[in-house]
C-alpha positions in Angstrom: 68.8 -33.9 33.8 67.0 -33.1 37.1 67.3 -29.4 36.5 65.7 -29.7 33.1 62.7 -31.5 34.5 62.2 -28.9 37.2 62.3 -26.1 34.6 59.6 -27.8 32.6 57.3 -28.2 35.6 57.7 -24.5 36.5 56.9 -23.6 32.9 53.7 -25.6 32.9 52.6 -24.1 36.2 53.1 -20.5 35.0 51.2 -21.3 31.8 48.3 -22.7 33.9 48.2 -19.5 36.0 48.1 -17.3 32.9 45.3 -19.2 31.3 43.1 -19.1 34.4 43.6 -15.4 34.8 42.8 -14.8 31.2 39.6 -16.8 31.4 38.4 -14.9 34.5 39.1 -11.6 32.8 37.3 -12.6 29.7 34.3 -13.7 31.7 34.1 -10.4 33.5 34.4 -8.5 30.2 31.6 -10.6 28.6 29.4 -10.1 31.7 29.9 -6.3 31.7 29.3 -6.1 28.0 26.1 -8.1 28.3 24.9 -5.9 31.2 25.6 -2.7 29.3 23.8 -4.0 26.2 20.9 -5.0 28.3 20.8 -1.7 30.2 21.0 0.3 27.0 18.2 -1.7 25.4 16.0 -1.5 28.5 13.3 1.3 28.7 14.4 3.8 31.3 12.3 4.3 34.4 10.7 7.8 34.6 9.1 9.4 37.6 6.4 12.1 37.6 5.5 14.4 40.5 1.7 14.7 41.0 0.5 18.3 40.6 -2.8 20.3 40.9 -4.5 21.1 37.7 -7.9 21.6 36.0 -9.3 20.5 32.6 -11.9 22.4 30.6 -14.2 21.2 27.9 -14.7 24.1 25.5 -16.3 25.0 22.1 -15.0 28.0 20.2 -16.7 29.7 17.2 -17.9 33.0 15.7 -21.5 33.8 15.9 -23.9 36.3 14.3 -25.9 38.8 16.5 -29.6 39.0 15.9 -31.4 41.9 17.7 -34.7 43.8 17.7 -33.5 46.6 15.4 -34.8 48.9 12.7 -33.0 51.1 10.1 -34.5 54.6 10.2 -34.4 56.8 7.0 -34.9 60.5 6.5 -38.1 61.6 4.9 -36.6 64.6 3.0 -33.2 65.7 1.8 -30.9 67.9 3.8 -27.8 67.9 6.1 -28.1 65.8 9.2 -26.7 66.8 12.5 -27.2 64.5 15.5 -28.3 65.5 19.0 -27.2 62.3 20.7 -24.1 60.2 20.9 -23.7 56.9 19.2 -25.0 54.1 21.5 -27.0 56.4 23.8 -30.5 55.7 24.8 -33.4 58.0 23.8 -36.9 58.1 24.9 -40.0 58.1 22.7 -40.3 61.5 21.0 -36.8 62.4 22.1 -34.8 64.4 19.5 -32.3 62.3 17.6 -31.1 64.7 14.9 -31.9 67.9 13.1 -32.3 68.2 9.4 -30.8 71.3 7.8 -32.7 71.8 4.5 -30.9 75.1 3.6 -27.2 74.3 4.5 -27.0 77.3 6.8 -26.5 75.2 9.9 -23.6 73.4 8.3 -21.7 76.7 8.0 -22.6 77.6 11.6 -21.3 74.2 12.7 -17.9 74.8 11.0 -17.6 78.1 12.8 -18.2 76.4 16.2 -15.6 73.8 15.4 -13.0 76.4 14.6 -13.8 78.2 17.9 -13.5 74.9 19.8 -10.1 73.9 18.2 -9.2 71.7 21.2 -9.9 68.2 22.6 -11.6 68.1 25.9 -10.5 66.0 28.8 -13.6 63.8 28.4 -12.8 63.2 24.7 -9.2 62.3 25.7 -10.4 59.8 28.3 -12.6 58.1 25.7 -9.7 57.8 23.3 -7.5 56.4 26.1 -10.3 53.9 26.9 -10.5 52.8 23.3 -6.8 52.3 23.1 -6.7 50.3 26.3 -9.5 48.0 25.1 -7.6 47.5 21.8 -4.4 46.7 23.7 -6.0 44.2 26.0 -7.7 42.2 23.3 -5.2 42.5 20.4 -3.9 39.3 18.8 -1.4 38.8 16.0 -3.8 36.4 14.5 -6.3 39.2 13.9 -4.4 42.3 12.7 -7.6 43.8 11.3 -8.4 44.9 14.9 -5.9 47.8 14.3 -8.2 49.3 11.7 -11.3 48.7 13.9 -9.7 50.5 16.7 -8.8 53.4 14.5 -12.4 53.6 13.2 -13.7 53.5 16.8 -11.6 56.5 17.8 -12.7 58.5 14.8 -16.3 57.6 15.6 -16.0 58.9 19.1 -14.5 62.2 18.0 -17.2 62.6 15.5 -19.8 62.0 18.1 -18.6 65.0 20.1 -18.8 67.3 17.1 -22.3 66.0 16.4 -23.5 67.2 19.8 -22.1 70.7 19.5 -25.3 71.9 17.9 -27.3 70.5 20.8 -25.1 72.3 23.3 -25.5 75.6 21.4 -29.2 75.3 20.6 -30.2 78.7 22.0 -27.5 80.5 20.0 -28.7 78.6 16.9 -32.3 79.7 17.3 -31.2 83.2 17.9 -29.1 83.3 14.8 -31.4 81.5 12.3 -34.7 81.1 14.0 -36.4 77.9 15.0 -37.8 77.3 11.5 -34.4 77.0 9.9 -34.1 73.3 10.7 -36.3 70.3 11.4 -36.1 68.4 14.7 -36.5 64.7 14.0 -37.7 62.7 17.0 -37.6 59.0 17.9 -40.8 57.0 17.2 -40.0 54.7 20.1 -37.5 54.4 23.0 -34.3 52.5 22.4 -30.6 52.7 21.7 -29.4 54.8 18.8 -26.6 53.5 16.6 -25.1 55.4 13.7 -23.8 52.2 12.0 -25.5 49.7 9.7 -24.6 46.5 7.8 -27.9 46.1 6.0 -28.8 42.9 8.0 -31.3 44.5 10.4 -34.2 42.4 9.1 -32.5 39.0 9.6 -34.2 37.0 12.4 -34.0 33.7 14.2 -36.4 32.3 11.7 -34.9 33.8 8.5 -31.1 33.5 8.8 -29.3 31.3 6.3 -25.9 29.7 6.0 -24.8 32.4 3.6 -25.3 35.1 6.3 -22.2 33.9 8.0 -20.0 34.1 4.9 -21.1 37.4 3.3 -18.4 39.4 5.1 -20.7 42.4 5.7 -19.2 45.2 7.9 -20.8 47.9 9.9 -20.6 51.2 7.9 -20.9 54.6 9.5 -24.1 56.4 8.4 -22.9 59.8 9.5 -22.0 62.2 6.7 -21.3 65.9 6.3 -22.7 65.7 2.8 -26.3 66.4 1.9 -28.5 63.3 2.1 -31.3 62.6 -0.2 -34.8 61.6 1.0 -35.0 57.9 2.0 -31.3 57.8 3.0 -30.6 55.7 6.2 -29.6 58.0 9.1 -29.6 55.8 12.2 -30.4 52.3 13.5 -32.8 51.9 16.5 -32.2 49.0 18.8 -35.2 48.2 21.0 -35.3 45.8 24.0 -32.5 44.1 25.9 -32.9 40.6 24.4 -30.6 39.4 21.7 -29.3 36.2 20.2 -25.9 35.0 19.1 -26.2 32.2 16.5 -23.0 30.1 16.2 -22.5 27.5 13.5 -21.0 24.3 14.9 -19.9 20.9 13.6 -21.8 17.7 14.3 -19.7 16.7 17.3 -20.0 20.0 19.1 -23.8 20.0 18.3 -24.1 16.6 20.0 -22.0 17.8 23.0 -24.5 20.6 23.5 -27.4 18.3 23.0 -26.0 16.1 25.8 -26.1 19.1 28.1 -29.8 19.5 27.4 -30.4 15.8 28.1 -28.7 16.4 31.5 -31.2 19.3 32.1 -28.4 21.9 31.7 -29.6 24.9 29.8 -27.0 27.5 30.5 -23.4 27.8 29.5 -20.5 30.1 30.4 -19.5 32.4 27.5 -16.3 34.3 27.0 -16.2 37.1 24.4 -12.8 37.2 22.8 -13.2 40.9 21.8 -12.8 42.1 25.4 -12.6 38.9 27.5 -16.0 39.6 29.0 -17.4 36.5 30.7 -21.1 35.9 31.4 -23.7 33.1 31.3 -26.3 32.5 28.6 -29.1 30.1 28.0 -28.9 28.1 24.8 -30.8 26.1 22.3 -29.6 23.7 19.7 -31.0 23.9 16.1 -30.5 22.1 12.8 -31.3 24.1 9.7 -30.6 23.4 6.0 -28.3 20.4 7.0 -26.2 22.7 9.2 -25.9 22.7 13.0 -26.3 25.8 15.2 -26.1 26.8 18.9 -28.4 29.7 19.7 -27.1 31.7 22.8 -29.9 33.8 24.4 -29.0 37.1 26.3 -31.2 39.5 28.2 -28.6 42.1 28.9 -25.4 43.7 27.5 -27.0 44.7 24.1 -25.3 48.1 24.3 -21.9 46.5 24.8 -21.8 45.1 21.3 -24.4 47.3 19.6 -22.1 48.1 16.6 -20.9 44.5 16.0 -22.6 41.8 14.0 -20.1 39.0 14.4 -18.5 37.9 17.7 -15.9 35.3 18.5 -16.7 33.4 21.7 -15.6 30.4 23.7 -18.2 28.2 25.5 -17.1 26.5 28.6 -19.1 23.3 28.9 -17.4 22.0 32.0 -14.3 22.5 34.2 -12.8 19.8 36.4 -10.3 20.4 39.1 -8.1 17.9 40.8 -4.7 16.2 40.7 -3.0 15.7 37.4 -1.2 12.5 36.4 0.0 11.2 33.1 -2.3 8.7 31.3 0.8 6.4 30.8 1.1 6.0 34.5 -2.2 4.2 34.9 -2.2 0.5 35.7 -4.9 -2.0 36.5 -5.0 -4.4 39.5 -7.2 -7.4 40.1 -9.0 -7.2 43.4 -11.7 -9.2 45.3 -14.9 -7.7 46.6 -15.9 -9.3 49.9 -18.4 -8.4 52.7 -16.6 -6.1 55.3 -17.6 -8.4 58.1 -15.1 -11.0 57.0 -12.1 -8.8 57.8 -10.5 -9.5 61.1 -7.5 -8.5 63.3 -4.4 -10.6 63.5 -3.0 -11.7 66.8 -0.3 -9.0 66.7 -2.2 -6.3 64.7 -4.6 -3.6 65.7 -6.1 -3.1 62.2 -8.6 -5.4 60.4 -6.3 -6.4 57.6 -6.7 -10.2 57.9 -9.0 -12.9 56.5 -9.5 -16.4 57.8 -9.1 -18.9 54.9 -10.6 -22.3 55.2 -8.7 -25.3 53.7 -8.2 -29.0 54.2 -4.9 -30.7 55.4 -3.5 -34.0 54.2 -5.9 -35.9 56.4 -8.9 -34.1 55.0 -9.4 -32.1 58.1 -10.6 -28.5 57.8 -8.1 -25.9 59.1 -8.2 -22.1 59.4 -5.3 -20.0 58.2 -5.0 -16.2 58.6 -3.9 -14.3 55.5 -2.8 -10.6 55.5 -4.6 -8.6 52.8 -4.4 -5.0 51.5 -7.7 -3.2 51.8 -8.2 -0.6 49.0 -11.7 0.7 48.9 -15.0 0.5 50.8 -18.2 0.2 48.7 -21.2 0.2 51.0 -21.0 -3.0 53.1 -18.2 -4.5 50.9 -14.5 -3.9 50.7 -12.0 -4.4 47.8 -9.0 -6.4 48.9 -6.0 -8.1 47.3 -3.3 -10.7 48.3 -0.9 -12.9 46.5 -2.0 -15.8 48.7 -5.7 -15.6 47.7 -7.3 -17.1 44.6 -10.8 -17.4 43.2 -12.7 -20.2 44.9 -11.1 -19.9 48.3 -13.4 -19.9 51.2 -13.1 -17.3 54.0 -14.8 -17.5 57.3 -16.4 -15.2 59.8 -15.7 -17.2 63.0 -17.9 -15.3 65.3 -21.0 -15.6 63.1 -20.1 -19.1 61.8 -20.4 -17.9 58.2 -18.4 -18.5 55.1 -17.9 -16.7 51.8 -16.4 -18.0 48.6 -14.1 -15.6 46.6 -15.5 -15.0 43.2 -13.9 -13.7 40.0 -11.8 -10.6 40.5 -12.8 -7.1 39.4 -10.4 -4.5 38.1 -9.2 -1.5 40.1 -7.4 1.4 38.3 -4.5 3.1 39.9 -0.8 4.1 39.7 2.5 3.0 41.2 3.7 5.4 43.9 7.4 5.2 44.7 7.8 7.6 47.7 9.2 4.7 49.8 11.7 3.4 47.1 9.5 0.6 45.8 6.4 0.5 43.5 3.3 0.7 45.7 -0.1 0.4 44.0 -2.5 3.2 44.9 -6.1 3.4 43.4 -7.4 6.5 41.8 -10.7 7.9 40.7 -10.5 9.5 37.2 -12.7 12.6 36.7 -11.5 13.7 33.2 -9.1 12.2 30.7 -7.3 13.2 27.6 -4.9 11.3 25.4 -1.9 12.4 27.5 -3.2 13.3 31.0 -5.9 12.5 33.6 -7.5 14.6 36.3 -8.1 12.5 39.3 -10.2 13.2 42.4 -8.1 14.6 45.3 -10.7 13.4 47.8 -11.5 9.9 46.4 -8.0 8.8 45.4 -5.2 7.4 47.5 -2.7 9.6 45.6 -1.8 12.9 47.2 -0.3 16.2 45.9 3.5 15.9 45.2 3.5 12.1 45.3 6.0 10.5 43.0 4.5 8.1 40.5 5.9 5.9 37.8 5.4 7.6 34.4 5.7 4.5 32.3 3.9 1.9 34.3 4.6 -1.0 31.9 8.3 -0.9 32.8 7.9 -2.0 36.4 6.0 -4.5 38.6 4.2 -4.0 41.9 6.5 -3.9 45.0 9.6 -3.8 42.8 12.5 -1.9 44.4 13.7 1.0 42.3 16.4 2.6 44.6 
């Protein structure tokens, strides 16, 4: 009987031990499961390393060139042979071309070309230059540049054949006499172009919205065929001043107007055709319910003499500094106090303390030193923060027997820097901002290059330990 009782007691004890172990194990499993679920559902902490960067404000568009130009026509019929190269400058009364009214000079020119039968080094260099320009500026988005480059090379080669007669003028006169052709001279000095698009009479005052949509192209006026009287033979460009008229939307128009209000009247221009960069003065104009920016140039007219439309980029501003994500920005409440109320503590060499006046239980006024963080200096004031301060507290300047009451807080913008393993608030000065990034001042921010900042600032609190 006694043996049976002892067996029952041992059985109960073993059962109790098993139940306790099971309960502990289940508690651990539940805790770990809850922790994992909480971890998976929690937004992960991300860190960003501060880098150097710059941000530009640009306007892009395609403008129409307006120049001082005149289309020159021949007064009588005949074969035209040019004495000058396309784009060259001629003086007043300088010979531009000869007019062959009999056709004899045309036969002579063909004989000279057959004798030449080679391409000179100068001609080769010009072709190489055209190909290099095409290669540097080519874009898949504008395949038509291939055809423009081909035309440019053909035009250059034709220019050399046009000047053969000029190089052999003495032989020509000996063969046919000086009366066998007419020398046509320039009525004024300027640049000669052998291309025309029929828009030479368009001016700043007469251009219309349709002028930007007509798709006109420069056509080569040179021909080996006999021309009738009144046919255009060349275009004369006088003066160095020219205008590029760019249609813009209302927002870009207002951005340019804002520059004028700031007394800024020049802008940096990049020509996409050859990546040439220069500055130009500008004016804003509204016409027929459309907005335009007028870029004014007093040089480089020869560079784009045979183009009517140019794609450009206007750089309104460029800001350099340190780049941080916009999502890393956080705001902090701070107090602005006169700098004279900061003092040193008994064991401190820096003025990072304030004397706070309060009353004890007996109603007696007592003085307590509170450590603060000093962020910025603004004239004779400083911006401070401390968890032990609140609006309405009185601080004291003991030496001058003066007091100051803390007022409502102001907001300081900054980021959480985690170089030391915890989230430390550092104020920043924003220079430019987009939806995703900010450019902050490297001189007026407490953040430095290569600092590590919290990317998603809403996931952490100030002074929180992260590792």
